C-alpha positions as CSV (number, residue, x, y, z in Angstrom):
1,M,88.6,17.0,-82.9
2,S,86.7,13.7,-83.2
3,F,83.3,13.3,-84.7
4,N,81.8,12.3,-81.3
5,K,83.1,15.5,-79.7
6,V,81.8,17.7,-82.5
7,H,78.4,15.9,-82.3
8,T,78.3,16.4,-78.5
9,I,79.1,20.1,-78.9
10,I,76.4,20.6,-81.5
11,V,73.8,18.7,-79.3
12,V,74.8,20.9,-76.3
13,I,74.4,24.1,-78.3
14,L,71.0,23.0,-79.6
15,L,69.8,22.0,-76.1
16,G,71.1,25.4,-74.8
17,A,69.2,27.2,-77.5
18,W,66.0,25.2,-76.8
19,L,66.2,25.8,-73.1
20,A,66.8,29.5,-73.6
21,A,63.8,29.8,-75.9
22,V,61.6,27.9,-73.5
23,I,62.6,29.9,-70.4
24,F,62.2,33.2,-72.3
25,T,58.7,32.2,-73.5
26,T,57.8,30.9,-70.0
27,T,58.6,34.3,-68.5
28,R,56.0,35.9,-70.8
29,H,53.4,33.2,-70.5
30,E,50.1,33.7,-68.6
31,Y,49.0,30.5,-67.0
32,L,45.6,29.2,-68.0
33,R,43.0,27.6,-65.7
34,D,43.8,23.9,-66.5
35,E,47.5,24.6,-65.7
36,V,46.8,26.4,-62.4
37,R,44.1,23.9,-61.4
38,A,46.6,21.1,-61.0
39,W,48.9,23.4,-58.9
40,S,45.9,24.5,-56.8
41,L,44.9,20.9,-56.1
42,A,48.5,19.9,-55.2
43,R,48.6,22.9,-52.8
44,A,45.3,21.9,-51.2
45,A,46.5,18.4,-50.4
46,N,47.7,17.8,-46.8
47,S,48.9,14.2,-47.5
48,L,49.4,11.8,-50.3
49,M,46.0,10.1,-49.6
50,D,44.4,13.6,-49.6
51,L,46.0,14.3,-52.9
52,F,44.6,11.1,-54.4
53,E,41.1,11.9,-53.1
54,L,41.2,15.5,-54.4
55,T,42.2,14.3,-57.9
56,R,40.0,11.3,-58.3
57,N,37.4,13.1,-60.5
58,E,39.9,15.1,-62.6
59,G,40.1,12.7,-65.6
60,H,43.9,12.5,-65.2
61,P,46.0,10.1,-63.2
62,V,47.9,11.3,-60.1
63,L,51.6,11.5,-61.4
64,W,51.6,15.2,-62.5
65,Y,49.8,16.2,-59.3
66,L,52.3,14.2,-57.3
67,L,55.3,16.0,-58.8
68,L,53.7,19.3,-58.0
69,Y,52.9,18.1,-54.5
70,V,56.5,17.2,-53.9
71,G,57.6,20.5,-55.4
72,K,55.3,22.6,-53.1
73,S,56.4,20.5,-50.1
74,I,60.0,21.6,-50.8
75,A,59.0,25.3,-51.5
76,D,55.4,26.5,-51.5
77,T,55.8,29.0,-54.4
78,P,54.0,29.3,-57.7
79,L,57.4,28.8,-59.4
80,V,57.0,25.1,-58.7
81,L,54.7,24.9,-61.7
82,P,57.0,26.3,-64.5
83,I,60.2,24.8,-63.0
84,T,58.7,21.3,-62.8
85,S,57.4,21.6,-66.4
86,I,60.7,22.8,-67.8
87,I,62.8,20.2,-66.0
88,V,60.6,17.4,-67.3
89,A,60.6,18.7,-70.9
90,F,64.3,19.4,-70.9
91,A,65.0,15.9,-69.6
92,A,62.9,14.5,-72.4
93,V,64.6,16.4,-75.2
94,A,68.1,15.7,-73.7
95,V,67.3,11.9,-73.7
96,F,66.1,12.3,-77.3
97,M,69.1,14.2,-78.5
98,F,71.8,12.1,-76.7
99,L,70.3,8.6,-76.8
100,S,67.9,8.2,-79.8
101,P,69.3,6.7,-83.0
102,F,67.6,9.2,-85.3
103,P,69.6,11.3,-87.7
104,P,70.7,14.7,-86.3
105,W,68.5,16.7,-88.6
106,I,65.4,14.8,-87.5
107,K,66.4,15.3,-83.8
108,G,66.9,19.0,-84.3
109,L,63.6,19.5,-86.2
110,F,61.6,17.6,-83.6
111,I,62.8,19.5,-80.5
112,F,62.2,22.8,-82.1
113,S,58.7,21.8,-83.3
114,A,55.7,23.1,-81.4
115,L,55.1,20.1,-79.1
116,P,58.5,20.0,-77.2
117,L,59.2,23.7,-77.6
118,Y,55.8,24.9,-76.3
119,E,53.0,22.5,-75.6
120,Y,55.0,20.1,-73.5
121,S,57.2,22.7,-71.8
122,V,55.9,26.2,-71.6
123,M,52.4,24.9,-71.1
124,A,52.7,23.3,-67.7
125,R,50.7,20.1,-67.9
126,N,51.2,16.3,-67.7
127,Y,51.9,15.6,-71.4
128,G,55.6,16.4,-71.1
129,I,56.0,13.5,-68.7
130,S,54.6,11.2,-71.3
131,M,57.2,12.4,-73.8
132,L,60.0,11.9,-71.3
133,L,58.9,8.4,-70.2
134,L,58.3,7.2,-73.7
135,F,61.8,8.2,-74.7
136,I,63.3,6.6,-71.6
137,A,61.3,3.4,-72.3
138,A,62.6,3.4,-75.9
139,S,66.2,3.7,-74.7
140,L,65.7,0.8,-72.3
141,Y,63.7,-1.5,-74.5
142,R,66.5,-2.8,-76.7
143,N,68.2,-4.3,-73.6
144,K,65.0,-5.2,-71.8
145,Q,66.4,-8.5,-70.6
146,K,68.9,-6.5,-68.6
147,H,66.8,-3.5,-67.7
148,W,63.5,-5.2,-67.3
149,L,62.9,-3.8,-63.8
150,P,63.5,-0.1,-64.5
151,L,61.6,-0.4,-67.8
152,S,58.6,-1.9,-66.0
153,F,58.4,0.9,-63.5
154,V,58.8,3.5,-66.3
155,L,55.8,1.9,-68.0
156,A,53.8,1.9,-64.8
157,L,54.6,5.6,-64.3
158,L,53.7,6.3,-68.0
159,A,50.3,4.8,-67.5
160,N,49.7,7.3,-64.7
161,T,50.4,10.5,-66.8
162,N,47.2,10.5,-68.8
163,V,44.6,8.1,-70.2
164,H,46.2,8.4,-73.7
165,S,49.5,7.1,-72.4
166,A,47.8,4.3,-70.5
167,I,46.6,3.1,-73.9
168,F,50.2,3.2,-75.1
169,V,51.3,1.1,-72.2
170,C,48.7,-1.6,-73.0
171,L,50.1,-1.7,-76.6
172,I,53.7,-1.8,-75.3
173,M,52.8,-4.7,-73.1
174,V,51.5,-6.5,-76.2
175,L,54.8,-5.7,-77.9
176,W,56.8,-7.1,-75.0
177,V,54.7,-10.3,-74.9
178,W,55.1,-10.7,-78.7
179,D,58.9,-10.3,-78.5
180,A,59.1,-12.7,-75.5
181,V,57.1,-15.4,-77.3
182,T,59.1,-15.0,-80.5
183,A,62.3,-15.3,-78.6
184,R,61.1,-18.4,-76.9
185,K,60.2,-20.0,-80.2
186,A,63.7,-19.3,-81.5
187,A,65.1,-20.9,-78.4
188,P,62.7,-23.7,-77.3
189,G,64.6,-24.4,-74.1
190,Q,64.2,-20.8,-72.9
191,V,61.9,-20.3,-69.9
192,L,59.7,-17.2,-69.4
193,G,60.9,-16.2,-65.9
194,W,60.6,-13.3,-63.5
195,S,62.0,-10.9,-66.0
196,F,58.9,-11.5,-68.1
197,F,56.1,-11.8,-65.5
198,I,57.1,-9.1,-63.0
199,P,57.2,-6.4,-65.7
200,L,53.8,-7.4,-66.9
201,A,52.5,-7.3,-63.3
202,V,54.1,-3.9,-62.6
203,S,52.8,-2.4,-65.8
204,A,49.3,-3.8,-65.2
205,T,49.3,-2.4,-61.7
206,G,50.1,1.0,-63.2
207,I,47.1,0.7,-65.6
208,V,44.8,-0.3,-62.7
209,L,45.9,2.7,-60.7
210,C,45.2,4.9,-63.7
211,A,41.8,3.4,-64.1
212,L,41.0,3.9,-60.4
213,G,42.0,7.6,-60.6
214,T,40.3,8.4,-63.9
215,I,37.1,6.5,-64.3
216,P,34.5,9.3,-64.1
217,P,31.6,9.1,-61.7
218,Q,28.1,8.8,-63.1
219,N,27.4,12.5,-62.3
220,N,30.5,13.9,-64.1
221,I,30.1,16.7,-66.7
222,L,33.5,16.3,-68.4
223,T,32.6,13.4,-70.7
224,D,29.5,11.7,-72.1
225,V,31.2,8.3,-72.1
226,Y,28.3,6.7,-70.1
227,S,25.8,7.6,-72.8
228,V,27.9,6.1,-75.7
229,T,25.9,3.6,-77.8
230,A,27.0,0.8,-80.1
231,N,26.3,3.0,-83.1
232,D,28.5,5.7,-81.6
233,L,31.3,3.2,-81.3
234,A,30.8,1.9,-84.8
235,F,30.9,5.4,-86.2
236,A,34.0,6.3,-84.1
237,L,35.8,3.1,-85.3
238,F,34.9,3.8,-89.0
239,G,36.1,7.4,-88.7
240,A,39.3,6.4,-86.9
241,I,40.2,3.9,-89.6
242,F,39.2,5.7,-92.8
243,R,39.7,9.3,-91.8
244,P,42.3,9.5,-89.1
245,D,43.1,13.1,-90.3
246,L,39.8,14.1,-88.7
247,S,40.7,12.4,-85.4
248,F,44.1,14.2,-85.5
249,S,42.9,17.4,-87.1
250,A,44.9,19.7,-84.9
251,M,48.1,17.9,-85.7
252,V,47.9,17.1,-89.4
253,P,46.4,18.8,-92.5
254,P,43.1,17.5,-93.9
255,V,43.2,14.4,-96.2
256,A,47.0,14.6,-96.6
257,G,47.2,13.9,-92.9
258,T,45.6,10.5,-93.5
259,V,48.4,9.7,-95.9
260,L,51.1,10.8,-93.5
261,L,49.7,8.9,-90.6
262,Y,49.2,5.6,-92.5
263,F,52.6,5.8,-94.2
264,A,54.2,6.4,-90.8
265,V,52.3,3.4,-89.4
266,F,53.0,1.0,-92.4
267,G,56.6,2.0,-92.5
268,L,56.8,-0.6,-89.8
269,L,55.3,-3.3,-91.9
270,H,58.5,-5.3,-91.9
271,R,58.2,-5.5,-88.1
272,P,54.7,-6.7,-87.3
273,N,55.4,-6.6,-83.6
274,L,55.8,-2.8,-84.0
275,L,53.2,-2.3,-86.7
276,L,50.4,-3.7,-84.4
277,P,51.0,-1.1,-81.6
278,A,51.4,1.7,-84.2
279,L,48.1,0.8,-85.9
280,G,46.4,0.1,-82.6
281,G,47.5,3.4,-81.1
282,Q,46.3,5.4,-84.0
283,I,42.8,3.7,-84.1
284,A,42.5,3.6,-80.3
285,L,43.2,7.3,-79.9
286,G,40.9,8.1,-82.7
287,V,38.0,6.2,-81.1
288,F,38.8,7.8,-77.8
289,F,38.7,11.3,-79.3
290,Y,35.3,10.5,-80.8
291,V,33.6,9.0,-77.7
292,G,35.7,9.7,-74.7
293,Y,37.1,13.2,-74.8
294,I,37.7,15.4,-77.8
295,G,41.4,15.6,-78.6
296,S,43.2,19.0,-78.9
297,Y,46.7,19.5,-80.2
298,R,48.4,18.5,-77.0
299,H,46.5,15.2,-76.8
300,E,46.9,14.3,-80.5
301,G,50.6,15.1,-80.3
302,L,51.2,12.2,-77.9
303,F,50.8,9.9,-80.9
304,L,53.8,11.5,-82.5
305,S,55.9,10.7,-79.4
306,F,54.6,7.1,-79.5
307,I,55.5,6.7,-83.2
308,L,59.0,8.0,-82.4
309,F,59.2,5.4,-79.6
310,L,58.4,2.6,-82.1
311,Y,60.8,3.9,-84.8
312,W,63.4,4.3,-82.1
313,I,63.1,0.6,-81.3
314,A,63.2,-0.3,-84.9
315,L,66.3,1.8,-85.6
316,A,68.0,0.5,-82.4
317,S,67.8,-3.0,-83.8
318,W,70.1,-1.9,-86.6
319,G,72.3,0.0,-84.2
320,T,72.3,3.1,-86.3
321,G,70.1,5.9,-87.6
322,T,71.5,6.1,-91.1
323,V,70.0,4.6,-94.2
324,T,71.5,1.2,-95.1
325,K,70.6,-1.4,-97.8
326,Q,69.3,-3.7,-95.1
327,K,66.4,-1.3,-94.3
328,P,63.3,-2.1,-96.4
329,P,62.2,0.8,-98.8
330,L,58.9,1.1,-97.0
331,F,60.6,1.7,-93.7
332,N,62.7,4.5,-95.2
333,I,59.6,6.0,-96.7
334,G,57.9,5.9,-93.3
335,L,60.9,7.3,-91.5
336,Y,62.3,9.9,-93.9
337,G,59.0,10.7,-95.6
338,A,56.0,10.3,-93.3
339,L,57.6,10.7,-89.9
340,F,59.7,13.6,-91.1
341,G,56.5,15.0,-92.6
342,L,54.6,14.7,-89.3
343,I,57.4,16.6,-87.6
344,L,57.6,19.2,-90.4
345,V,53.9,20.1,-90.4
346,N,54.2,20.9,-86.7
347,I,57.1,23.4,-87.2
348,P,54.8,26.3,-88.2
349,K,52.7,25.6,-85.1
350,T,55.5,27.1,-83.0
351,S,54.0,30.5,-84.0
352,I,51.8,30.0,-80.9
353,A,54.9,30.6,-78.8
354,L,55.4,34.0,-80.6
355,L,51.8,34.9,-80.0
356,D,52.2,33.9,-76.3
357,I,55.2,36.3,-76.1
358,R,53.4,39.2,-77.8
359,M,49.9,38.8,-76.4
360,D,48.0,37.7,-73.3
361,M,46.9,34.1,-73.1
362,S,44.8,34.8,-70.1
363,S,43.6,38.0,-68.4
364,S,44.3,36.5,-65.0
365,K,47.8,37.9,-64.7
366,A,46.5,41.5,-65.4
367,F,43.6,41.0,-63.0
368,G,45.9,39.6,-60.3
369,A,48.2,42.6,-60.7
370,F,45.2,44.9,-60.4
371,L,44.1,43.2,-57.2
372,N,47.6,43.2,-55.6
373,E,48.1,46.9,-56.3
374,S,44.7,48.0,-55.1
375,E,44.3,49.3,-51.6
376,V,40.5,48.8,-51.8
377,Y,40.3,45.4,-53.5
378,R,43.5,43.7,-52.3
379,D,41.4,41.5,-49.9
380,A,38.2,41.5,-51.9
381,I,36.2,38.3,-52.2
382,I,35.8,37.2,-55.8
383,V,32.4,35.9,-57.0
384,P,32.9,34.6,-60.6
385,E,30.5,33.5,-63.4
386,P,31.4,31.3,-65.2
387,D,33.1,30.0,-62.1
388,Y,35.8,27.9,-63.9
389,L,37.2,31.0,-65.8
390,I,38.7,32.3,-62.5
391,E,40.7,29.1,-61.7
392,S,43.9,30.7,-63.1
393,L,43.7,33.7,-60.7
394,P,45.2,31.9,-57.6
395,Y,48.5,31.8,-59.4
396,Y,48.7,35.6,-59.4
397,A,46.6,36.7,-56.4
398,H,45.6,35.4,-53.0
399,N,42.0,36.7,-52.9
400,T,39.3,34.4,-51.5
401,I,37.0,33.0,-54.2
402,Y,33.3,32.1,-53.6
403,L,31.8,29.7,-56.1
404,P,28.1,30.7,-56.3
405,R,27.0,27.6,-58.3
406,E,28.4,25.4,-55.5
407,H,27.6,27.7,-52.5
408,R,31.2,27.3,-51.2
409,F,34.6,28.9,-51.1
410,G,37.4,27.3,-53.2
411,T,40.0,27.6,-55.9
412,T,38.8,24.8,-58.1
413,V,35.3,23.9,-59.3
414,S,33.7,20.5,-59.1
415,W,33.1,18.7,-62.4
416,T,29.9,17.1,-61.3
417,T,26.2,17.8,-61.7
418,E,26.1,18.7,-58.0
419,A,26.9,22.2,-59.0
420,N,23.9,24.3,-60.2
421,G,23.5,23.9,-63.9
422,V,21.4,27.1,-64.2
423,L,22.3,30.4,-62.5
424,S,20.5,33.7,-62.9
425,L,21.9,37.2,-62.6
426,G,19.7,37.8,-59.6
427,E,21.0,34.7,-57.8
428,L,24.6,35.8,-58.5
429,V,24.1,39.3,-57.2
430,S,22.2,38.0,-54.2
431,A,24.9,35.5,-53.3
432,A,27.6,38.3,-53.6
433,H,25.5,40.6,-51.4
434,D,25.1,37.9,-48.7
435,I,28.8,37.3,-48.7
436,K,29.5,41.0,-48.3
437,V,27.1,41.3,-45.4
438,R,28.4,38.1,-43.7
439,Y,32.1,38.9,-43.9
440,G,32.2,42.7,-44.1
441,R,34.7,42.7,-46.9
442,P,34.6,44.2,-50.5
443,V,33.1,41.8,-53.0
444,L,33.9,41.8,-56.7
445,I,31.5,40.1,-59.2
446,V,33.6,38.8,-62.1
447,L,31.6,38.2,-65.3
448,G,33.1,36.3,-68.2
449,H,30.0,36.3,-70.3
450,T,29.4,38.8,-73.1
451,G,26.1,40.3,-74.1
452,V,24.6,40.5,-70.6
453,D,24.8,44.3,-70.7
454,K,23.3,44.6,-74.2
455,H,20.0,42.8,-73.9
456,A,17.2,43.3,-71.4
457,N,16.4,39.6,-71.2
458,G,18.4,36.6,-72.3
459,W,20.3,33.4,-71.5
460,I,23.6,31.9,-72.4
461,K,24.2,28.2,-72.7
462,F,27.9,27.4,-72.5
463,S,30.4,24.6,-71.7
464,Y,29.6,21.7,-69.5
465,N,25.9,22.0,-70.1
466,K,25.6,25.1,-68.0
467,T,23.3,28.1,-68.4
468,F,23.4,31.7,-67.2
469,K,20.2,33.8,-67.6
470,W,18.8,37.2,-66.7
471,S,15.6,39.2,-66.9
472,L,14.9,43.0,-67.2
473,D,14.1,43.2,-63.5
474,E,17.4,41.4,-62.6
475,R,19.3,43.7,-64.9
476,E,17.8,46.8,-63.3
477,E,18.5,45.5,-59.8
478,A,22.1,44.6,-60.8
479,D,22.6,48.1,-62.1
480,R,21.3,49.5,-58.8
481,L,23.6,47.3,-56.7
482,M,26.7,47.0,-58.8
483,M,29.2,49.5,-60.2
484,P,31.8,48.6,-62.9
485,V,35.4,48.6,-61.7
486,S,37.5,47.4,-64.6
487,E,37.7,45.2,-67.7
488,F,40.3,42.7,-68.7
489,L,39.5,41.7,-72.3
490,S,42.8,41.4,-74.1
491,A,43.3,37.7,-73.7
492,M,43.5,35.3,-76.6
493,S,41.6,32.7,-74.6
494,D,38.1,32.9,-73.1
495,E,39.6,34.0,-69.8
496,K,38.4,37.6,-70.1
497,Y,36.7,39.5,-67.3
498,R,34.4,42.3,-66.6
499,V,34.7,43.3,-62.9
500,Y,31.9,44.9,-60.8
501,A,31.9,45.9,-57.2
502,L,28.8,45.9,-54.9
503,K,28.0,49.5,-54.0
């Protein structure tokens, strides 16, 4: 049997094991609110223009919502969410395993690290698309003179996965221009034609569409970007340059993470055209995490996919993934030391998949099962506080939800200051009572706050600059009008609920 056949068989076995692990974990996964929110918005859209309007203030471009919209148009089932996520992630790891020039042991380690195995597959969000499109772009880039049109559309799509990837597209455009100018200098008679200008125009269009869909309104509550000062930017830039381990704290260990990141970046020193995007990506993301939106593991992990993209291009220029004398020592240190180290430190993070299998990520699944099985509360109207904690429930139950801070029915909250920043227990109970009288249906008040039942008076300030407060009189009135129904408190996340019914 030839080496190529043996290699193909091994790759197929690894991909089969990866897919089996992801599917099994997915069957035990409880979907969180930010996963279900995208599906709810896609379901609510009646047209493509409607979808764009619904997602304008989400902080994410439209591509992930568009995939879910297409999926629900084919079959309006919650299974669209996990199926779409798994298909995208599987395509990404398949492209990586079959087409990338990395050694087999680096390929295997990467696909079984936490990002491809869990964060970008089991967790149904837009970041798996970034991984897929970066790998497709890397496979096309070596022959960009031949594949310039599909490559340009891949970059335009990549810009519309998330803001982080739009930053990468800007840097890839710089790389493309650099390579084109260098090639023209080597061949003075060469003309920069359509194969150069059209890709730049298509990619730039993708970035503009991303900006139109993600620039937050002045009254948004997701980011403080409009209040950023010059001092804030200077501090962010200083931190991103000198302590990148703090910017990428969820992905790399403290202090040592700075060494890994910089060795991975400067492993490309012999290729300045690749070094500049690597360094620019590290610093730009670091600054964004400081002043735009704090990065979590899934956001930071995108930089690992981007570094793999750049090393893929570098290795493809040699036509092999094995060490040869032609490769500078610093490149080998970057690839087999720093890049391998970045993958290796993420292997233990796969333990989150084991926790997901054994424990509840959200209480929404258990709460949904309770509602579906209850003769009394199957059609109850849900009145939640905090309102956003209940956004995962529509995946598991079809109960109507009333959002008291916004005085409307809906499955997704608004991320603007138009929603009441302060809500009292008395206002919550009063709103629930009015809904019960108006519609003549059971009403369940769902509290996600702790401590309300332990103190006579108090207030809780929580995410998005919101406050919930109560007084002794409100507590006594609530005790008179409400009765406890059930508790769902086993979740690892903050999606835990105490459920009360109006008497």
